[in-house]
FIKELUM-619590 format. One record per residue (C-alpha): x, y, z. Coordinates in steps of 0.05 Angstrom, whole numbers, padded with zeros to 5 digits. Layout:
% residues N
     c1     c2     c3
      X      Y      Z
...
This chain:
% residues 506
     c1     c2     c3
 -00516  00587  00094
 -00536  00528  00054
 -00510  00457  00070
 -00476  00454  00004
 -00438  00520  00018
 -00419  00495  00088
 -00393  00432  00056
 -00353  00473  00006
 -00323  00515  00062
 -00301  00454  00100
 -00273  00421  00038
 -00234  00485  00020
 -00204  00487  00090
 -00183  00415  00084
 -00158  00429  00014
 -00117  00488  00037
 -00082  00442  00088
 -00070  00392  00034
 -00044  00441 -00015
  00002  00474  00036
  00032  00404  00048
  00039  00396 -00029
  00075  00464 -00034
  00120  00446  00023
  00137  00381 -00011
  00153  00417 -00075
  00198  00466 -00038
  00237  00410 -00003
  00244  00370 -00067
  00269  00432 -00104
  00319  00448 -00047
  00346  00377 -00046
  00348  00360 -00121
  00340  00424 -00158
  00334  00409 -00232
  00387  00356 -00234
  00386  00284 -00256
  00350  00258 -00192
  00295  00311 -00201
  00287  00290 -00273
  00281  00218 -00253
  00230  00233 -00200
  00190  00276 -00247
  00189  00222 -00300
  00172  00163 -00253
  00118  00199 -00212
  00084  00225 -00274
  00081  00156 -00308
  00055  00122 -00247
  00004  00176 -00228
 -00020  00180 -00300
 -00040  00105 -00296
 -00072  00114 -00229
 -00109  00178 -00248
 -00142  00143 -00309
 -00174  00092 -00260
 -00193  00150 -00215
 -00227  00183 -00273
 -00267  00120 -00287
 -00290  00120 -00215
 -00311  00191 -00216
 -00346  00182 -00283
 -00383  00118 -00268
 -00388  00105 -00195
 -00416  00169 -00165
 -00475  00176 -00214
 -00491  00101 -00211
 -00484  00097 -00135
 -00531  00159 -00127
 -00584  00124 -00170
 -00575  00059 -00132
 -00578  00091 -00062
 -00642  00128 -00082
 -00673  00062 -00101
 -00647  00007 -00056
 -00599  00003  00000
 -00583 -00069 -00019
 -00564 -00051 -00090
 -00520  00007 -00065
 -00483 -00037 -00016
 -00473 -00091 -00069
 -00452 -00042 -00123
 -00401 -00012 -00073
 -00370 -00082 -00056
 -00367 -00102 -00129
 -00335 -00035 -00147
 -00281 -00043 -00094
 -00266 -00115 -00119
 -00263 -00092 -00191
 -00215 -00035 -00173
 -00169 -00082 -00135
 -00168 -00133 -00191
 -00155 -00082 -00247
 -00104 -00040 -00209
 -00066 -00102 -00184
 -00059 -00126 -00258
 -00037 -00058 -00281
  00012 -00053 -00224
  00044 -00119 -00243
  00050 -00099 -00317
  00083 -00035 -00298
  00135 -00069 -00253
  00151 -00120 -00308
  00156 -00066 -00362
  00190 -00013 -00322
  00259 -00023 -00354
  00237 -00023 -00426
  00191  00035 -00413
  00247  00076 -00386
  00290  00056 -00444
  00238  00078 -00494
  00219  00146 -00462
  00284  00169 -00429
  00347  00132 -00451
  00391  00178 -00412
  00354  00161 -00347
  00347  00087 -00364
  00421  00078 -00351
  00412  00100 -00279
  00392  00041 -00233
  00362  00091 -00185
  00310  00115 -00237
  00289  00044 -00249
  00285  00029 -00174
  00244  00095 -00164
  00194  00077 -00217
  00183  00005 -00187
  00177  00033 -00117
  00123  00082 -00138
  00080  00028 -00171
  00037  00014 -00108
  00005  00082 -00120
 -00029  00051 -00181
 -00069  00009 -00130
 -00073  00056 -00073
 -00098  00120 -00109
 -00158  00085 -00143
 -00175  00049 -00079
 -00176  00115 -00042
 -00219  00144 -00097
 -00274  00090 -00093
 -00274  00091 -00016
 -00279  00166 -00015
 -00331  00168 -00069
 -00383  00131 -00024
 -00376  00189  00024
 -00380  00241 -00032
 -00441  00209 -00063
 -00476  00217  00006
 -00451  00288  00008
 -00398  00277  00061
 -00339  00311  00029
 -00290  00333  00081
 -00255  00268  00099
 -00249  00250  00026
 -00214  00316  00014
 -00157  00296  00060
 -00122  00256  00006
 -00069  00309 -00015
 -00053  00321  00059
 -00040  00249  00070
 -00006  00235  00003
  00043  00294 -00001
  00046  00302  00074
  00073  00231  00080
  00124  00246  00024
  00143  00310  00060
  00155  00275  00125
  00195  00220  00093
  00239  00269  00058
  00251  00309  00122
  00271  00248  00162
  00297  00199  00110
  00318  00243  00052
  00390  00251  00076
  00403  00176  00075
  00353  00151  00023
  00354  00210 -00025
  00299  00210 -00075
  00278  00141 -00054
  00244  00171  00009
  00189  00199 -00035
  00154  00133 -00053
  00160  00108  00020
  00124  00169  00047
  00071  00172 -00008
  00053  00098  00003
  00052  00105  00078
  00007  00168  00075
 -00043  00136  00025
 -00049  00073  00069
 -00065  00116  00129
 -00116  00153  00087
 -00151  00090  00061
 -00156  00064  00134
 -00187  00128  00156
 -00238  00123  00098
 -00256  00051  00118
 -00262  00069  00192
 -00306  00130  00176
 -00362  00082  00155
 -00357  00064  00081
 -00425  00036  00070
 -00440  00020  00143
 -00503  00062  00142
 -00529  00029  00079
 -00564 -00034  00105
 -00568 -00090  00053
 -00639 -00108  00077
 -00677 -00107  00012
 -00682 -00142 -00055
 -00647 -00110 -00113
 -00696 -00083 -00162
 -00692 -00093 -00235
 -00686 -00019 -00247
 -00627 -00014 -00203
 -00594 -00077 -00229
 -00597 -00046 -00299
 -00531 -00013 -00290
 -00494 -00078 -00307
 -00511 -00084 -00379
 -00505 -00008 -00386
 -00434 -00008 -00358
 -00397 -00040 -00416
 -00414  00011 -00468
 -00390  00064 -00420
 -00326  00028 -00402
 -00302  00016 -00472
 -00295  00090 -00491
 -00265  00104 -00423
 -00211  00051 -00435
 -00196  00079 -00503
 -00193  00150 -00478
 -00148  00128 -00421
 -00101  00093 -00471
 -00098  00156 -00512
 -00083  00197 -00451
 -00028  00151 -00430
  00004  00153 -00499
 -00001  00230 -00494
  00036  00230 -00426
  00089  00183 -00453
  00102  00225 -00513
  00106  00289 -00471
  00154  00257 -00422
  00196  00229 -00478
  00201  00297 -00512
  00217  00330 -00445
  00270  00279 -00428
  00307  00295 -00494
  00313  00368 -00477
  00374  00392 -00436
  00381  00366 -00366
  00333  00397 -00317
  00280  00412 -00369
  00237  00352 -00349
  00240  00374 -00276
  00227  00447 -00291
  00165  00429 -00332
  00138  00386 -00275
  00149  00439 -00223
  00114  00492 -00267
  00056  00445 -00284
  00043  00428 -00210
  00047  00499 -00189
  00001  00526 -00243
 -00052  00475 -00226
 -00048  00491 -00150
 -00109  00537 -00151
 -00150  00489 -00195
 -00136  00432 -00144
 -00146  00477 -00086
 -00217  00500 -00100
 -00246  00482 -00167
 -00234  00406 -00166
 -00267  00400 -00097
 -00322  00448 -00115
 -00341  00406 -00177
 -00337  00343 -00134
 -00392  00373 -00089
 -00429  00393 -00151
 -00431  00324 -00182
 -00483  00289 -00136
 -00533  00347 -00146
 -00523  00345 -00222
 -00532  00269 -00222
 -00598  00276 -00184
 -00625  00326 -00235
 -00600  00283 -00291
 -00634  00220 -00261
 -00700  00259 -00254
 -00693  00288 -00325
 -00694  00360 -00299
 -00658  00395 -00354
 -00669  00468 -00333
 -00639  00463 -00263
 -00581  00422 -00292
 -00569  00474 -00346
 -00573  00533 -00296
 -00524  00499 -00247
 -00473  00485 -00304
 -00476  00555 -00332
 -00467  00586 -00263
 -00410  00540 -00246
 -00374  00551 -00312
 -00380  00628 -00307
 -00352  00626 -00237
 -00295  00581 -00258
 -00274  00627 -00316
 -00282  00689 -00274
 -00228  00663 -00227
 -00185  00624 -00276
 -00175  00679 -00326
 -00142  00729 -00279
 -00102  00675 -00247
 -00073  00657 -00313
 -00057  00730 -00331
 -00024  00742 -00264
  00015  00677 -00270
  00045  00706 -00334
  00063  00770 -00301
  00090  00742 -00235
  00121  00676 -00256
  00193  00695 -00243
  00186  00727 -00171
  00140  00669 -00152
  00188  00614 -00170
  00246  00653 -00141
  00207  00661 -00075
  00181  00591 -00070
  00238  00547 -00095
  00305  00582 -00105
  00347  00554 -00050
  00396  00496 -00041
  00403  00456 -00106
  00351  00498 -00141
  00394  00552 -00176
  00378  00617 -00213
  00383  00576 -00278
  00330  00529 -00248
  00286  00590 -00234
  00293  00615 -00305
  00275  00547 -00334
  00215  00536 -00287
  00187  00608 -00294
  00192  00603 -00370
  00151  00538 -00368
  00100  00570 -00320
  00088  00628 -00365
  00071  00583 -00425
  00030  00536 -00381
 -00012  00593 -00353
 -00066  00596 -00408
 -00080  00523 -00394
 -00111  00544 -00329
 -00171  00572 -00368
 -00184  00508 -00405
 -00172  00461 -00346
 -00221  00502 -00302
 -00276  00500 -00355
 -00264  00426 -00370
 -00269  00408 -00297
 -00340  00437 -00294
 -00364  00409 -00362
 -00337  00340 -00346
 -00384  00337 -00286
 -00442  00352 -00334
 -00422  00295 -00380
 -00414  00248 -00322
 -00482  00267 -00291
 -00514  00254 -00359
 -00474  00191 -00370
 -00453  00220 -00440
 -00389  00183 -00433
 -00377  00161 -00506
 -00386  00233 -00529
 -00337  00259 -00476
 -00286  00206 -00491
 -00291  00219 -00567
 -00278  00295 -00556
 -00220  00278 -00508
 -00186  00233 -00557
 -00193  00286 -00611
 -00158  00334 -00565
 -00102  00283 -00551
 -00092  00274 -00627
 -00085  00350 -00632
 -00036  00351 -00575
  00006  00295 -00607
  00013  00338 -00669
  00028  00403 -00633
  00078  00377 -00580
  00134  00353 -00628
  00122  00410 -00678
  00124  00464 -00625
  00182  00433 -00587
  00224  00429 -00650
  00208  00505 -00660
  00207  00533 -00590
  00246  00482 -00547
  00224  00481 -00474
  00167  00530 -00488
  00136  00484 -00540
  00108  00431 -00493
  00069  00479 -00446
  00046  00519 -00506
  00018  00454 -00538
 -00017  00437 -00469
 -00048  00507 -00465
 -00072  00507 -00536
 -00103  00437 -00531
 -00138  00451 -00464
 -00172  00515 -00491
 -00193  00477 -00554
 -00219  00419 -00512
 -00261  00468 -00470
 -00295  00497 -00532
 -00306  00427 -00561
 -00336  00400 -00496
 -00383  00461 -00491
 -00409  00450 -00561
 -00415  00376 -00550
 -00455  00385 -00485
 -00504  00433 -00520
 -00527  00371 -00562
 -00553  00339 -00497
 -00575  00404 -00463
 -00602  00451 -00519
 -00619  00502 -00465
 -00547  00512 -00445
 -00539  00586 -00457
 -00465  00590 -00480
 -00473  00664 -00498
 -00474  00685 -00426
 -00411  00643 -00413
 -00376  00674 -00474
 -00395  00745 -00453
 -00370  00733 -00383
 -00304  00705 -00408
 -00295  00762 -00457
 -00304  00815 -00402
 -00261  00777 -00352
 -00206  00773 -00406
 -00206  00848 -00415
 -00201  00859 -00341
 -00148  00806 -00334
 -00104  00837 -00389
 -00106  00904 -00352
 -00088  00867 -00287
 -00031  00831 -00322
  00000  00893 -00349
 -00007  00928 -00282
  00022  00873 -00243
  00082  00868 -00290
  00097  00942 -00285
  00092  00941 -00209
  00136  00880 -00207
  00190  00915 -00249
  00184  00977 -00206
  00188  00942 -00140
  00252  00927 -00100
  00297  00870 -00118
  00266  00827 -00061
  00224  00772 -00094
  00174  00775 -00036
  00161  00850 -00047
  00158  00843 -00123
  00107  00784 -00118
  00063  00816 -00064
  00061  00885 -00095
  00047  00856 -00164
 -00008  00812 -00137
 -00044  00864 -00096
 -00043  00915 -00154
 -00062  00861 -00205
 -00123  00835 -00163
 -00146  00906 -00149
 -00144  00926 -00221
 -00179  00862 -00242
 -00233  00874 -00191
 -00243  00947 -00209
 -00242  00937 -00285
 -00291  00879 -00279
 -00336  00919 -00234
 -00338  00975 -00288
 -00347  00928 -00346
 -00394  00874 -00318
 -00426  00889 -00250
 -00467  00825 -00254
 -00405  00782 -00262
 -00370  00819 -00206
 -00429  00808 -00160
 -00431  00734 -00179
 -00358  00726 -00160
 -00367  00765 -00095
 -00428  00727 -00076
 -00387  00663 -00081
 -00329  00690 -00042
 -00369  00731  00012
 -00441  00704  00011
 -00463  00730  00079
 -00439  00801  00067
 -00478  00807  00002
 -00541  00781  00034
 -00539  00838  00084
 -00532  00890  00027
């Protein structure tokens, strides 16, 4: 078994623990707050804060890892200096953003959600969550040093610390502090995570014992042209999030919370495997890009994209078929009523196609990052945001709650296609036909699986567990069987990824 595959297994195990903590957190939040006003306030505040933090995290993933890999391969002194300067820059930028967000919290709430702005708890919640703007990017840059040196497991503990801390705080403080326990737990968990990353070594094994060469120092003048499009893209993304939250907040009470529950659940499998897998892929892609080895880079991207779609397409189809029993099974208890299940499962069905786009975009983004084709990626991303800003109000006015997730699904699939076309300009040997053929065959198999799962779900007993398990088992079996019949090469590719040792013995 290769070192990269062992690393992936370790990361997946850590990710499973983190995602179990995340699901447990969602269950506890749903039980305590349902889809009421407190749940809406938490959904709005957490999304706004995390959106700011995640844009900085994206900058770090886009710029830091490829540049650090180049620096580490050339000079230990340059790598150490680049790391220290990156940490300092992250702290300065995020502290400034956090201050602006605290100062502007009240007018921001008034602009986006007037109904929630009158609640003092909503304003306090937003301000208490602001430290995440500093802690999440700091954790990202600390963890990226380890990831750049192909040490992935510890950096994968972030969800466990983040949502695990929130879960513990809700369980022990939720009765007295209510929704205010969430920021306390998240902040405490991320502080513990950052301390663990620092103690794990940081750049301790990179000795600054050499002069920085001119070649390594060349990252400085090259950084500004990359930062400008990232800043523009981040601004566009935040406008997109703000408009989406504002539209959701103006729907009937509970809609904002239902959309947030559904969005987090639909992205659970992407976060569980794909995000960590592409994180492992990035250093190898960056090395091939630095050495101008186009063919291995193209082969790695095509294989990763085919794999991502072979898993994402059936997951999207089964999410459509099994949304209602899944939400009922996971969340319907306490304050989370049958009406909450209806709202959330409706949102989940319409979010489901976005899984396909998100999965492909995660893979292709690593290719752009490795090639440092940031202006092109940012331009494509801003065009997708513009499309979404047109679709969201139009579809919401027509379809109500369903309009926002449908706009997201449409935009992500269009973004995937645009990014694939844009990457071919840098990698002419990128064989998109094999990807398209795999996606088409997987879609046919997934459609058969969706119909089968829905029929079994309807025929099963009233127990949500039985309906979900029966539908899932039959759906997965039908997908595997039809895919094997239609495209044995694709089926072998997926099985080799899931069970590599077994297939080596065949």
